[in-house]
N, C-alpha and C positions, 0 to 999 in steps of 0.2 A: 504494500499499500503505501508508502515511502513516495511511487514516482508520481502517483495519485494526488497526493497529499502535498506535494514540492510543486505539480502544474498549475494545482489550485489556485496555489497561496500567491506565485510568481503569478500567473495571467491577476487574480485578484489585483493586487500589489499594479502592477502596470493600468489598472482601470480598462481592463481588455474585455471585452465580451466573449461568453464562447463564440457567439457565430464569424464574431470578430475574428479571432482566433482561428477557427476551421478556415475561411476565407482565406486567411496568411498561411497557409499550410494546403489548403486546397483540397480539404476534406469536408464531409459534414460536419455539420454538429452536433449531428449523434455521435458521432466518433469522438469529438471534444468529449462528448457527455460520458464516452465510454472510459477513456483516458479517466478522467479524475475521479470515476466512481469504482476505478480496480476493474475493471470486467476485460478492458484492452490494452496489450501494450504498444506502441507506433514503431514503425521499421526504424532500422539505423537512420535512413533520410531523413525523416521525419525528425527524430529524438536530433542530430546536427541541426535542424532548420529551430526547435526550439533551444538547445543550447546557445546560438546564435542570436536568435530571435531577444531571450534574456539576459543575455550576458555571462551566461554560466556555463562547466566545461558538464558534458553527457554525464561524468562520474559523478556529480554532484546532483545532477536529476534521477540518476538509480539510486544515490545513497550511500558511493563508494565513501569511505571516512578518509579525509586526508590523515596522512601519518608526517609525527615530527618530522624525521629523514626527507621526503615529500617538500614538505614547507623548506627545509633550509634549501637542500637543494634549488629550489625555486628561486631564491631570494640570492643566493651565494655571488652570482654576476652582479649583484645592480650596485648602482652608483650612490653613494650617498645622499645626494636630491634623489634619485630612485627610491632609497631606504624612508627620506623622511615625508616623498608621496603618497609612498604606500601605510605608512602610521596613520597618518593623517583621515587617508579613507579609512581602514580600520577602526577609526576613532570614529569617527561621522558614522559609521552604519553600525556600530556598537549601539550610538546614541539615536540611531534611527527606530531601533528593535526591541527598546526598551519602553 
């Protein structure tokens, strides 16, 4: 059910209706309802579209946890300015989710 809940949360947060999402994905509104009810899983190409649309990873959509090692490898090559921007972004996201 993780995918279904995540999709609904992302869609609602963006203020997109099920109908609008269906049009964007070129699927029926019924298909979107089934995604959000956990009755149907999207194809790989639709998962990629959703990840791009909501600026998240497919891993995130599917509920794969991020490990400390993975996070360290992501930030290892960032410049000090990029690290600062990332810290500010994370702080803002935490504030928005409270």
